[in-house]
C-alpha positions in Angstrom: 12.7 28.7 -0.1 12.3 25.4 -1.4 9.9 22.9 0.2 10.5 19.6 1.2 8.1 16.6 1.5 7.0 15.6 4.8 5.0 12.6 6.0 1.1 12.6 5.6 0.9 10.7 8.8 -1.2 12.7 11.4 -0.5 12.6 15.3 -1.9 10.1 17.6 -5.0 11.1 19.7 -4.0 11.9 23.0 -7.6 11.3 24.3 -8.1 8.0 22.8 -5.3 5.2 23.8 -4.6 2.7 21.4 -5.5 -1.1 22.0 -1.8 -1.9 22.2 -0.9 0.6 24.9 -0.4 -1.1 28.3 -0.3 1.5 31.0 0.9 -1.0 33.8 3.6 -2.2 31.6 4.6 1.3 30.2 5.0 2.5 34.0 7.0 -0.7 35.0 9.3 -0.5 32.0 9.8 3.3 32.4 9.9 4.3 36.0 11.1 7.7 35.1 7.8 8.4 33.5 5.8 6.9 36.5 7.7 9.6 38.8 6.3 12.3 36.9 2.7 11.5 35.6 0.0 9.0 35.8 -1.0 9.8 32.2 0.9 7.2 30.6 -0.8 7.6 27.2 -0.6 11.3 27.1 3.1 11.1 27.9 3.8 8.6 25.1 2.1 10.7 22.5 3.8 13.9 23.7 7.3 12.5 24.3 7.6 8.8 24.6 7.5 7.7 20.9 9.9 10.6 19.8 12.1 9.3 22.6 12.1 5.7 21.2 9.7 4.1 24.0 7.4 1.4 23.2 3.6 1.5 24.0 3.5 -2.1 25.4 4.9 -5.5 25.0 3.1 -5.9 21.9 4.9 -3.4 19.8 8.7 -3.2 19.2 9.4 0.1 17.7 13.0 -0.7 16.7 11.8 -4.0 14.9 8.9 -2.0 13.1 11.3 0.6 12.1 13.7 -1.6 10.7 11.2 -3.8 8.9 8.6 -1.5 7.5 10.0 2.1 7.3 12.7 2.0 4.8 12.8 5.8 4.6 13.6 7.8 7.6 11.4 10.4 9.3 8.3 8.6 10.1 7.5 7.7 14.0 7.1 3.8 14.1 3.9 3.6 16.1 2.1 6.4 14.3 2.8 4.9 11.2 1.5 1.5 12.3 -1.7 2.9 13.9 -2.5 5.2 10.8 -1.1 2.8 8.0 0.7 -0.2 9.0 -2.1 -1.9 10.8 -4.5 -1.6 7.9 -2.0 -3.3 5.8 -1.4 -6.0 8.1 2.1 -5.3 9.1 3.3 -7.0 12.3 3.9 -4.9 15.2 6.7 -6.8 16.7 8.7 -9.9 15.6 6.7 -13.1 15.9 8.4 -16.7 15.7 6.3 -17.9 13.1 6.3 -21.7 13.1 7.2 -23.8 10.1 3.7 -25.2 10.0 2.2 -21.6 10.0 4.7 -20.5 7.1 3.9 -23.5 4.9 0.2 -23.1 5.2 0.8 -19.1 4.4 2.9 -19.9 1.1 0.5 -22.7 0.1 -2.4 -20.0 0.6 -0.4 -17.3 -1.3 0.0 -19.9 -4.4 -3.6 -21.6 -4.2 -5.5 -21.2 -7.4 -3.1 -19.0 -8.9 -2.9 -19.1 -12.7 0.7 -19.3 -13.7 2.3 -18.0 -10.5 5.9 -16.6 -10.3 7.8 -15.7 -7.3 9.4 -12.3 -7.3 12.1 -11.9 -4.4 13.4 -8.4 -3.6 15.0 -6.5 -0.8 12.3 -4.0 0.2 9.4 -1.6 -1.2 11.4 1.5 -1.0 10.7 4.2 -3.6 14.0 3.7 -5.5 15.0 2.1 -8.7 15.1 -1.7 -7.7 11.7 -2.0 -6.3 10.2 0.1 -9.2 11.6 -2.0 -11.6 10.3 -5.1 -10.0 6.9 -3.6 -9.9 7.2 -3.0 -13.7 8.3 -6.5 -14.3 5.3 -7.9 -12.4 2.8 -5.7 -14.0 4.0 -6.9 -17.6 4.2 -10.5 -16.2 0.7 -10.0 -15.1 -0.5 -8.8 -18.5 0.8 -11.9 -20.0 -1.3 -14.1 -17.8 1.1 -15.0 -15.0 0.3 -14.3 -11.3 3.1 -12.5 -9.3 3.6 -13.5 -5.6 6.2 -11.3 -3.6 8.5 -12.1 -1.0 10.5 -9.0 0.3 13.0 -8.7 3.1 11.6 -5.3 4.3 8.7 -3.2 3.4 8.5 0.5 2.7 6.2 3.2 1.0 5.5 1.1 -2.2 4.1 -1.9 -0.1 0.6 -1.2 -1.3 1.5 -1.2 -5.0 3.2 -4.9 -4.4 0.2 -5.8 -2.5 -2.1 -4.7 -5.4 -0.4 -7.1 -7.7 -0.1 -10.0 -5.8 0.4 -11.7 -2.3 3.2 -9.9 -0.5 5.0 -11.4 2.4 7.8 -9.6 4.4 10.4 -11.8 5.3 11.8 -9.8 8.5 8.1 -10.2 10.2 9.6 -13.6 11.4 8.6 -16.3 8.6 10.4 -19.5 8.7 12.3 -19.0 5.1 13.1 -22.7 4.9 9.6 -23.7 5.5 8.3 -21.1 3.0 10.9 -22.4 0.4 9.8 -25.9 1.0 6.3 -25.1 -0.3 7.4 -23.9 -3.4 6.6 -26.1 -6.5 9.5 -27.5 -8.4 8.5 -25.8 -11.6 7.8 -22.6 -10.1 9.7 -19.7 -11.9 11.7 -17.6 -9.3 13.2 -14.2 -10.1 15.3 -12.7 -7.6 15.9 -8.8 -7.9 19.3 -7.7 -6.7 22.1 -9.4 -4.9 20.0 -8.8 -1.7 17.0 -10.8 -3.5 19.8 -13.6 -3.9 20.6 -13.7 -0.5 16.8 -14.1 0.4 16.5 -16.9 -2.4 19.3 -18.8 -0.8 17.8 -18.6 2.7 14.7 -20.0 1.1 16.6 -22.9 -0.2 15.9 -22.3 -3.8 18.9 -20.6 -5.0 19.8 -23.1 -7.4 16.4 -22.9 -9.2 16.5 -18.9 -9.3 17.3 -16.1 -11.9 19.2 -13.4 -10.3 18.9 -9.6 -11.6 22.1 -7.9 -10.6 21.9 -4.0 -10.8 24.8 -3.4 -8.3 28.4 -2.9 -9.5 30.7 -5.7 -8.4 32.6 -3.5 -6.0 29.1 -3.3 -4.0 28.5 -6.9 -4.2 32.0 -7.5 -2.6 31.6 -5.1 -0.1 28.1 -6.2 1.1 29.5 -10.1 1.0 26.7 -10.9 -1.6 28.8 -12.6 -4.3 28.3 -16.0 -2.7 24.5 -16.0 -2.9 24.7 -14.8 -6.4 27.2 -17.3 -7.6 24.9 -20.0 -6.3 22.1 -18.9 -8.5 21.1 -20.9 -11.5 21.6 -17.8 -13.9 22.4 -14.3 -13.4 21.2 -11.4 -15.5 23.4 -8.3 -15.6 22.1 -5.0 -16.9 25.5 -3.9 -18.8 28.2 -5.9 -20.4 30.9 -4.5 -18.4 29.0 -5.9 -15.4 29.0 -9.4 -17.1 32.7 -9.5 -17.7 33.6 -8.5 -14.2 31.3 -11.0 -12.5 32.6 -13.7 -14.9 35.9 -13.2 -13.2 34.8 -13.1 -9.9 32.0 -15.6 -9.4 33.1 -19.1 -8.4 31.5 -21.3 -9.2 30.1 -19.2 -12.2 26.5 -19.3 -12.9 25.1 -19.0 -16.3 25.7 -15.2 -17.0 23.7 -12.9 -19.4 23.4 -9.2 -20.1 20.1 -7.9 -21.0 20.1 -4.0 -21.3 17.4 -2.9 -19.1 14.2 -1.7 -21.0 12.9 1.8 -21.5 9.3 2.0 -20.9 7.3 4.1 -23.3 7.3 7.7 -21.9 3.8 9.3 -21.4 4.4 13.0 -20.7 1.5 15.4 -21.5 1.6 19.0 -22.5 -0.8 19.5 -19.5 1.5 18.0 -17.2 4.5 19.9 -18.7 2.7 23.0 -18.1 1.7 22.1 -14.5 5.2 21.2 -13.5 6.5 24.7 -15.0 3.7 26.4 -13.2 4.6 24.6 -9.9 8.3 25.7 -10.4 7.5 29.0 -11.5 5.3 29.5 -8.3 8.2 28.4 -6.1 10.8 30.3 -7.7 9.8 33.2 -10.1 11.1 33.1 -13.7 13.3 30.1 -13.7 15.7 30.5 -16.8 16.8 26.8 -16.9 16.0 23.5 -15.2 18.6 21.0 -14.3 17.4 17.8 -12.7 18.8 14.7 -11.0 16.9 11.6 -9.8 17.0 8.6 -7.6 17.2 7.8 -3.9 19.3 10.4 -2.9 22.6 8.9 -1.1 26.2 8.9 -1.3 26.2 6.4 -4.1 24.0 8.7 -6.2 26.2 11.5 -5.4 23.6 13.9 -4.2 26.6 16.0 -2.7 28.0 16.4 -6.2 24.8 17.4 -7.5 24.5 20.1 -5.1 28.0 21.3 -5.7 27.4 21.5 -9.3 24.2 23.3 -8.8 26.1 25.9 -6.6 28.4 26.7 -9.4 25.7 26.9 -12.0 23.8 29.4 -9.8 26.9 31.5 -9.2 26.8 32.1 -13.1 22.8 32.0 -13.6 21.0 33.0 -10.7 17.6 32.2 -12.2 18.5 28.5 -12.8 16.5 25.9 -10.9 17.5 22.6 -9.7 15.1 19.6 -9.2 15.9 16.3 -7.4 13.3 13.8 -8.3 13.3 11.2 -5.5 13.4 10.5 -1.8 16.2 11.8 0.4 18.1 9.7 2.8 18.9 10.9 6.3 22.5 11.4 5.0 21.2 13.8 2.4 18.5 15.9 4.1 20.9 18.2 6.1 22.8 18.9 2.9 19.6 19.9 1.1 18.4 22.0 4.0 21.8 23.9 3.9 21.5 24.3 0.4 18.2 25.9 0.7 19.2 28.3 3.5 21.9 29.6 1.3 19.3 30.5 -1.3 19.8 27.5 -4.0 16.7 27.4 -6.1 16.3 23.8 -5.1 12.9 21.9 -5.6 12.3 18.5 -4.0 9.3 16.9 -5.2 10.0 13.6 -3.9 9.3 10.3 -5.6 6.8 11.1 -8.5 4.4 8.8 -10.5 4.2 11.7 -13.2 8.0 11.8 -13.6 7.8 12.2 -17.3 6.2 15.4 -17.1 9.1 16.6 -14.8 11.6 15.4 -17.4 9.7 17.2 -20.3 9.9 20.4 -18.2 13.9 19.8 -17.8 16.8 21.4 -19.8 19.5 19.1 -18.7 19.9 15.9 -16.5 22.8 16.2 -14.1 24.2 12.4 -13.6 26.5 12.7 -10.4 26.4 9.0 -9.4 29.7 7.7 -8.0 28.7 4.2 -8.9 25.5 3.1 -10.9 25.1 0.0 -13.1 22.6 2.0 -15.4 21.2 4.4 -14.6 17.6 3.9 -16.1 16.5 7.4 -15.2 18.9 8.8 -17.6 17.4 6.8 -20.3 13.9 7.3 -19.4 14.6 11.2 -19.4 16.5 10.9 -22.7 13.4 8.8 -24.1 11.6 12.4 -23.8 14.7 14.1 -25.5 16.3 15.2 -22.5 20.4 15.5 -22.7 22.6 14.3 -20.0 26.0 15.5 -18.7 27.6 13.2 -15.9 30.8 12.8 -14.0 33.1 10.2 -15.5 32.8 7.7 -12.6 31.9 3.8 -12.3 28.7 4.2 -14.6 27.5 1.1 -16.5 26.2 3.5 -19.2 29.8 4.2 -20.2 30.0 0.6 -21.9 27.4 1.7 -24.5 29.1 4.2 -26.8 26.5 4.4 -29.1 23.9 5.4 -26.4 26.4 8.2 -25.0 26.8 9.5 -28.5 23.0 10.0 -29.0 22.0 11.0 -25.6 25.0 12.8 -23.6 28.3 13.0 -22.4 30.7 12.6 -19.5 33.2 15.2 -17.9 35.8 15.0 -15.4 34.8 17.0 -12.4 32.0 19.4 -11.0 33.4 22.4 -12.6 33.3 20.8 -16.1 30.0 19.6 -15.2 28.6 22.9 -14.5 30.3 24.6 -17.5 29.1 21.9 -19.9 25.6 21.6 -18.3 25.1 25.5 -19.1 26.3 25.0 -22.6 24.3 22.1 -23.4 21.0 24.0 -22.0 21.7 27.0 -24.4 22.3 24.9 -27.4 19.8 22.3 -27.1 16.7 22.6 -29.6 13.5 21.0 -30.4 15.0 19.2 -33.3 17.9 17.7 -31.1 15.3 16.6 -28.4 13.2 14.8 -31.1 16.1 12.8 -32.5 17.3 11.8 -29.2 14.0 10.6 -28.2 13.4 8.7 -31.2 16.9 7.0 -30.7 16.2 5.8 -27.3 12.6 4.6 -28.0 13.9 2.3 -30.6 16.7 1.0 -28.6 15.0 -1.3 -26.0 11.5 -1.5 -24.8 10.5 -2.6 -21.3 8.3 -5.1 -22.9 11.1 -6.7 -24.9 13.3 -6.5 -21.8 10.6 -8.6 -19.8 10.2 -11.0 -22.7 13.9 -11.9 -22.5 13.7 -12.1 -18.6 10.8 -14.3 -18.9 12.5 -16.6 -21.3 15.6 -17.2 -19.0 13.2 -17.7 -16.0 10.9 -20.1 -18.0 13.8 -22.1 -19.3 15.0 -22.6 -15.7 11.7 -23.7 -14.8 11.7 -26.3 -17.4 15.0 -27.7 -16.4 13.9 -28.7 -12.9 14.6 -32.5 -12.3 11.2 -33.0 -10.5 9.0 -31.3 -13.0 6.3 -33.8 -14.5 5.7 -34.1 -18.2 2.8 -31.8 -18.2 4.9 -29.1 -16.4 7.7 -29.2 -19.0 5.1 -29.3 -21.9 3.5 -25.9 -20.4 7.0 -24.4 -20.1 7.9 -25.6 -23.6 4.7 -24.1 -25.0 5.4 -20.9 -23.2 8.9 -20.5 -24.7 7.7 -21.1 -28.2 5.2 -18.4 -27.9 7.9 -15.9 -26.5 10.3 -16.8 -29.2 7.5 -16.3 -31.9 6.6 -13.0 -30.4 10.3 -12.0 -30.5 10.8 -13.1 -34.1 8.8 -12.0 -37.3 7.0 -15.2 -37.3 4.1 -14.1 -35.2 3.7 -10.6 -36.9 3.6 -12.4 -40.1 0.9 -15.0 -38.9 -1.2 -12.1 -37.5 -1.0 -10.4 -41.1 -2.3 -13.5 -42.8 -5.0 -14.2 -40.3 -6.2 -10.6 -40.2 -7.0 -7.9 -37.7 -9.7 -9.8 -35.9 -7.1 -12.3 -34.6 -4.8 -9.7 -33.1 -7.8 -8.2 -31.5 -8.6 -11.8 -30.1 -4.9 -12.1 -28.7 -5.2 -8.5 -26.9 -8.6 -9.4 -25.3 -7.3 -12.7 -24.0 -4.1 -11.3 -22.5 -6.2 -8.4 -20.7 -8.7 -10.6 -19.5 -6.9 -13.7 -18.2 -5.5 -12.0 -15.1 -8.9 -10.3 -14.5 -10.7 -13.8 -14.4 -7.8 -15.2 -12.2 -8.3 -12.2 -9.9 -12.0 -12.7 -9.7 -11.7 -16.4 -9.2 -9.4 -16.0 -6.2 -12.0 -13.6 -4.8 -14.5 -16.6 -4.6 -12.1 -18.4 -2.2 -13.6 -17.5 1.4 -12.7 -18.6 4.9 -14.7 -18.8 8.1 -14.8 -15.7 10.3 -14.6 -15.3 14.0 -18.1 -14.4 15.8 -17.7 -11.4 18.0 -20.5 -10.0 20.1 -20.6 -6.4 21.5 -22.9 -4.2 23.5 -22.6 -0.6 22.8 -24.5 2.5 24.4 -24.1 6.1 23.7 -22.4 6.4 27.1 -19.7 4.2 26.0 -20.6 1.5 28.5 -20.1 -2.0 27.4 -23.4 -3.5 29.1 -27.0 -3.0 29.2 -29.0 -3.1 32.4 -31.5 -5.3 30.9 -29.2 -7.8 29.8 -26.9 -10.1 32.0 -23.1 -9.2 31.9 -21.5 -11.9 29.9 -17.7 -12.6 30.0 -15.6 -10.1 27.9 -12.3 -10.8 26.2 -9.8 -8.0 26.1 -7.2 -7.4 23.4 -4.7 -9.9 24.8 -7.3 -12.7 24.3 -8.7 -11.4 21.0 -5.4 -11.4 19.3 -5.3 -15.3 19.9 -8.5 -16.0 18.3 -8.6 -18.6 15.3 -11.4 -19.0 12.6 -14.6 -20.3 13.8 -14.3 -19.0 17.6 -17.1 -17.2 19.2 -16.7 -14.4 22.0 -18.0 -11.4 23.6 -15.5 -8.4 23.1 -15.1 -5.2 25.5 -15.5 -3.1 22.3 -15.2 -3.2 18.7 -11.8 -1.2 19.2 -10.1 -4.5 20.3 -10.9 -5.9 17.0 -7.9 -4.0 15.5 -5.5 -6.4 16.9 -7.3 -9.7 15.8 -5.7 -11.8 13.3 -9.0 -12.9 11.7 -12.0 -11.1 10.2 -15.0 -11.0 12.5 -18.7 -11.7 12.1 -19.6 -8.7 14.4 -23.0 -8.9 16.4 -24.0 -5.5 18.1 -26.7 -5.1 20.7 -27.9 -1.6 20.5 -30.7 0.6 21.8 -32.8 2.3 19.3 -32.7 6.1 19.2 -29.2 6.4 21.0 -26.7 8.1 19.0 -24.1 5.8 17.2 -21.1 8.0 17.0 -19.0 6.4 19.9 -19.7 3.2 18.2 -18.5 4.8 14.8 -15.3 5.8 16.2 -14.6 2.5 17.6 -15.5 0.8 14.3 -12.9 3.3 12.6 -10.2 2.0 14.5 -11.1 -1.6 13.5 -13.2 -1.4 10.2 -10.8 -3.6 8.2 -11.3 -6.5 10.5 -15.1 -6.6 10.5 -16.5 -8.7 7.4 -20.2 -8.6 8.4 -22.4 -6.8 10.8 -25.6 -8.0 12.4 -27.4 -5.4 14.8 -30.0 -6.1 17.3 -32.4 -3.9 19.3 -31.8 -4.4 23.0 -35.6 -4.5 23.7 -36.0 -7.3 21.6 -32.5 -9.0 21.6 -32.2 -12.5 20.6 -32.0 -15.3 23.4 -28.2 -15.8 23.4 -27.9 -12.0 23.9 -30.6 -12.1 26.8 -28.9 -15.1 28.6 -25.2 -13.7 28.2 -24.6 -16.9 25.7 -22.1 -17.1 22.8 -22.9 -15.3 19.5 -24.1 -17.5 16.6 -21.6 -19.7 14.8 -19.7 -17.5 12.4 -20.5 -17.4 8.7 -18.0 -17.5 5.8 -16.7 -14.2 4.5 -18.0 -12.8 1.4 -15.9 -13.3 -1.6 -18.0 -11.1 -3.8 -15.9 -8.2 -5.6 -16.9 -5.0 -6.7 -19.1 -4.1 -9.6 -17.9 -2.9 -12.9 -18.0 0.9 -13.2 -19.1 1.5 -17.0 -19.0 5.1 -18.3 -20.4 6.9 -21.2 -19.4 9.7 -23.5 -22.2 12.3 -23.8 -22.9 14.1 -27.1 -22.5 17.9 -26.9 -25.6 20.0 -26.3 -26.6 23.8 -26.7 -27.3 26.0 -23.7 -29.8 24.4 -21.3 -32.2 26.8 -19.3 -33.3 26.0 -15.6 -35.8 27.4 -13.6 -33.4 27.9 -10.5 -29.8 28.7 -10.4 -27.1 25.7 -9.9 -26.0 25.1 -6.5 -22.1 24.7 -6.5 -20.7 23.3 -3.2 -16.8 23.4 -2.9 -14.7 22.3 0.0 -11.3 24.4 -0.7 -8.5 23.4 1.5 -5.6 23.3 -0.9 -6.0 27.0 -2.1 -3.8 26.5 -5.5 -6.4 24.0 -6.5 -9.3 26.3 -5.7 -8.1 28.7 -8.4 -8.2 25.7 -10.8 -11.7 25.1 -9.8 -12.7 28.7 -10.2 -11.5 28.9 -13.7 -13.3 25.7 -14.5 -16.8 27.0 -13.1 -16.5 29.9 -15.5 -17.5 27.7 -18.2 -20.9 27.1 -16.9 -23.5 28.9 -19.1 -26.2 29.3 -16.3 -26.6 31.2 -13.2 -24.9 29.6 -10.2 -24.8 30.1 -6.5 -21.5 29.2 -4.9 -21.0 27.8 -1.5 -17.4 27.5 -0.3 -16.2 25.7 2.8 -12.9 25.9 4.2 -10.9 25.1 7.4 -9.8 28.3 9.1 -10.2 32.1 8.7 -6.8 32.7 7.1 -7.8 30.5 4.1 -11.3 32.0 4.0 -9.9 35.5 3.7 -8.0 34.4 0.6 -11.0 32.7 -0.9 -13.0 35.8 -0.3 -10.6 37.7 -2.6 -10.6 34.9 -5.2 -14.5 34.3 -5.3 -16.0 37.6 -4.0 -19.6 36.4 -4.7 -19.5 33.0 -2.9 -21.0 32.2 0.6 -17.7 31.1 2.3 -17.9 29.4 5.6 -15.4 28.0 8.1 -15.9 24.5 9.3 -13.7 22.3 11.6 -11.0 20.2 9.8 -13.0 17.0 10.3 -14.8 14.7 7.8 -12.8 15.7 5.0 -14.8 17.4 2.1 -17.9 15.2 3.1 -18.8 16.8 6.4 -19.1 20.6 5.2 -20.5 19.9 1.6 -23.1 17.3 2.4 -24.1 18.2 6.1 -22.8 21.7 6.7 -24.6 23.1 3.6 -27.5 20.7 3.8 -30.3 23.6 4.2 -28.9 25.4 1.0 -29.5 22.4 -1.0 -33.1 23.0 -0.9 -32.7 26.1 -2.8 -31.6 24.4 -6.0 -32.9 21.7 -8.3 -29.5 20.9 -9.6 -26.3 20.7 -7.5 -22.6 20.3 -8.1 -20.1 18.9 -5.5 -16.4 19.6 -5.9 -13.4 19.8 -3.5 -9.6 20.6 -3.9 -8.6 16.9 -4.1 -5.1 15.8 -3.6 -4.0 12.0 -2.9 -0.6 12.1 -1.2 -0.9 8.6 -0.2 -0.8 7.3 -3.9 1.5 9.2 -6.4 -0.2 7.3 -9.3 -3.4 9.5 -8.6 -1.6 12.5 -8.9 -3.8 13.4 -11.9 -7.1 12.6 -10.4 -8.6 15.9 -9.7 -7.7 16.9 -13.4 -9.4 13.8 -14.6 -12.6 14.6 -12.6 -12.8 18.0 -13.8 -12.2 16.9 -17.3 -15.3 14.8 -16.9 -17.7 17.2 -14.9 -16.5 20.5 -16.3 -15.2 19.7 -19.8 -16.6 22.6 -21.7 -19.8 24.8 -22.2 -21.3 22.0 -24.3 -20.2 19.1 -22.1 -21.8 20.8 -19.1 -25.1 21.5 -21.1 -25.0 17.6 -21.9 -25.0 16.6 -18.2 -27.7 19.2 -17.4 -29.8 18.0 -20.1 -29.2 14.3 -18.8 -30.5 15.4 -15.1 -33.5 17.3 -16.7 -34.8 15.5 -19.7 -34.7 12.0 -18.1 -37.1 10.6 -15.2 -34.6 8.1 -13.6 -31.1 9.6 -13.9 -30.2 11.6 -10.5 -26.8 11.6 -10.2 -23.9 12.0 -12.9 -20.4 11.1 -11.7 -16.8 11.1 -13.3 -15.4 7.8 -14.9 -13.2 6.0 -12.6 -9.4 7.2 -12.8 -7.5 4.5 -14.7 -5.3 3.9 -11.5 -8.4 2.9 -9.6 -9.1 -0.2 -11.8 -12.5 -1.3 -13.1 -14.5 -1.6 -10.0 -15.5 0.1 -6.8 -16.7 -1.5 -3.4 -17.6 -1.2 0.2 -14.1 -2.1 1.4 -13.7 -1.6 5.0 -16.5 1.1 5.2 -19.4 -1.3 5.2 -19.4 -1.7 8.9 -19.7 2.1 9.4 -22.6 2.7 7.1 -24.6 -0.3 8.6 -24.3 1.5 11.9 -25.1 4.8 10.7 -28.2 3.9 8.9 -29.6 1.2 11.3 -32.8 2.3 12.8 -33.2 5.4 10.3 -35.6 3.7 7.7 -33.1 3.0 5.3 -33.4 -0.6 3.0 -30.8 -3.2 3.6 -27.5 -1.7 1.9 -26.3 -3.4 -1.3 -23.4 -5.9 -1.4 -20.3 -4.7 -3.2 -21.4 -6.4 -6.6 -24.5 -3.9 -6.5 -22.7 -0.8 -5.0 -22.2 2.3 -7.1 -21.0 5.6 -6.3 -19.0 8.6 -7.3 -15.4 7.9 -6.2 -13.8 11.1 -5.4 -16.8 12.3 -3.9 -17.2 15.1 -6.9 -20.5 14.7 -8.8 -23.7 16.5 -10.3 -27.0 15.5 -8.9 -30.5 16.3 -8.4 -31.0 17.8 -4.7 -33.4 15.3 -4.1 -31.1 12.4 -4.7 -29.2 13.4 -1.6 -32.1 14.0 0.6 -31.9 10.4 2.3 -27.9 10.7 3.3 -28.6 14.3 4.5 -31.5 13.2 6.5 -29.0 11.2 8.6 -28.0 14.6 10.1 -24.4 13.6 11.0 -22.8 16.4 13.3 -19.4 17.4 12.5 -18.0 16.4 15.6 -18.9 12.9 14.6 -16.4 12.7 11.9 -12.6 12.2 12.9 -9.7 14.3 11.7 -8.0 11.1 10.9 -5.6 11.1 7.7 -6.8 7.6 6.9 -7.2 7.1 3.2 -10.2 4.5 3.8 -12.2 3.0 6.7 -13.7 6.3 8.3 -17.1 7.8 8.6 -16.4 10.1 5.8 -15.6 7.3 3.4 -18.8 5.4 4.4 -20.6 8.6 3.6 -19.0 9.0 0.3 -20.4 5.6 -0.5 -23.9 6.0 1.1 -24.3 9.1 -1.3 -24.7 6.7 -4.3 -26.9 4.6 -2.0 -29.2 7.6 -1.4 -29.6 8.1 -4.9 -31.1 4.7 -5.2 -33.3 5.2 -2.1 -34.6 8.2 -3.9 -35.6 6.2 -6.9 -32.8 7.3 -9.3 -30.2 5.9 -11.2 -26.6 7.0 -11.6 -24.5 7.7 -14.8 -20.6 7.9 -15.2 -19.3 10.1 -18.0 -15.9 10.0 -19.6 -13.6 13.0 -20.1 -13.7 15.1 -23.5 -11.4 12.4 -24.8 -12.5 9.0 -24.0 -9.8 6.6 -22.5 -10.4 4.0 -25.3 -11.3 5.0 -28.6 -14.4 3.3 -29.7 -16.9 5.2 -27.5 -20.0 6.7 -29.4 -21.4 10.0 -28.0 -24.8 9.4 -26.5 -28.0 11.6 -26.2 -30.0 11.6 -22.9 -32.6 9.3 -24.3 -29.8 6.8 -25.3 -28.3 7.0 -22.0 -31.4 6.2 -20.2 -32.2 3.3 -22.4 -28.7 1.9 -21.4 -29.3 2.5 -17.8 -32.8 0.7 -17.9 -31.1 -2.4 -19.4 -28.1 -2.5 -17.3 -28.5 -4.6 -13.9 -27.9 -2.1 -11.0 -28.9 -1.3 -7.5 -32.1 0.6 -7.0 -34.4 1.3 -4.3 -37.8 2.5 -4.9 -38.8 3.2 -1.4 
């Protein structure tokens, strides 16, 4: 049977009501519930959310689903609690005032270098939003600062937010007020007809450039022709669309066709083999692979794809079919029926490693009923994959030279099935190479963005209210664009030498980084909040007066500079501002209840100060207000430099290496077992897992390992660091690994392979790491270089507050700020066992860890960072090593002595206590 991607969101905890749950309101609103139970929260978790009920007046499930869940299948309140709250999503529609909207837009644009407003419909995993992200990335690389306004959210929200401030219009912003704050010379690019409608509501339609990807019939059906016609300029993706819009749009804006750019494909042999192994594991011995892609709906012809697949399968029983993209609610029942009938259908969903899937494909089946491109066909052809498509309203049909080089169209699904099989049989490596060469030379994504930027920048320079300096800046930008698109700039570079070219590249790369650091220095005043916490969960201490506590309804109205006592840190989750948190505690009492509270609100806590109740300050002893709040820290993460080690011969150690592995995904455990075989030294293997069924399979795979079952809490951290803590004492050198997947971020799909390439590259590479740990005095931990998708820095994030609470009163020195924090991201590393002693002496029990699916802000994530601090507490430094092939090619392999000299010179956090 095939598999279908499901949400990674976990169920709500029936034992811990959320701060937004209002029992009195729930029973009053739903008297049928009050008639059968008094456990309102338990009813909501078990039945209420599924039935469409709201937990309280502060959450509107219909609004949240409509605004933030562009894809079907996720319960709105569960999504809000586990993901949306951390992203700052609004739980219900709020009538944001004009003044508040203006302030928000001013803040989004403040101190941004060359800002550009990008307007779109949503953050769904579909072609339009993905293209907008690619455009934004390239504009940012050119020194521009993207600011996004989307009508709705969706699964790609975090990607947008990582590139620039992102506002969701449907959360209640006053669009006219937002538009009034946009400078007259601000470039505005609206993506799709829906983006044009949003630009019109902002009041900036006549200053905007609109990218139209929809066919004209769709624009007519959705009543979008009016907003598109009022744009300053309209860019279509195919000539046939430009001709049709010229006839339909009245008044007609300036029309221009720019063929969508094809990004440079990046498949890998390893990735292609991984895809083929996955398909072979799901369906034994596939003969041919046929693929379709996009958001599976009626327009994309998902039903026609399945029809053609059934006809191919009737002739070739081992043919396998892949749909690369999310399924709409309309498509899911069809997919389920096809799977139940035995169709070999794989549904991997949206994939960041799409190029590897294309590389493993024999033929692309294009079954769209209406499509202006599609770009997915061209992306696949850029790797050499031919397409066979249905003769429909497809923009690609207007490019006969492209069709002749990449594929063909047929009349119906019978012909599609027959021709696709013939093309699969006759395709060769040579034809794939020629097809890929044609597509890559046709139109690059960088050139496409250059052309778009020229159109948008011309619009900015034509603004009537732009001053002389603004026009001059735009004119200089236009000249540089035209130089880059002509042969003038390359000839200048040739005359001035390779040094000039390197300078240009460095400036382009560093400008957005410098701008990001400058933005990080802008801070704002916090809210000062005080709490009392005991192991019993009470919010008062007998030795202190009972102050006036504020509940969630009051906390949500706090403004910067306010000072209050709160019932519990949990209520901070609903606070609109970040908190300067003051905690009064008793020394010696376990902090685990406090940790659980902070896990639900860690992102709202900027600073933590803790006081012993026996020596509490005067304001706490008298029940007065906490100190005036400080300003939030604008310090970012520390750069994460890495080195390449020179290979070494075999290393002999006095004791065996302790290898500690947490195995949740058993298919990845096989991968780890294969890598461990390259260690040329005796090892003692300790494996943790979450149930006996997995344990039995692991005993067959790893008969010499010590295998134990632990509760599925604390991710890999709890079992490796604390569950096997006594066993660490039997080894001088230890290796920590786990079967890592990151389903919350598709761009991290290759993270585990990257880590293994760093930590277990080859026998000689492992020997080099062991030499680093045994032949130097100060190096106590060796971690992997950061995965490219993680950027260049690591930091505390929302985990600092939890780490402060866990280490308070345990003899630890002050924790480092983010600009001095260093740790192995991904919690896999080599280490001296003594480097872990400080963190293991915290003796955190398994039950203290939650089973939360959160991707940050939990006790496990705090301990992941404390492992790096523990290395410094023990008096050691950390080193991070590159894979066998370093990501940038000017790295010299180093010996242990050379690495130690570099570490001594480098400024870093170290405790000598």
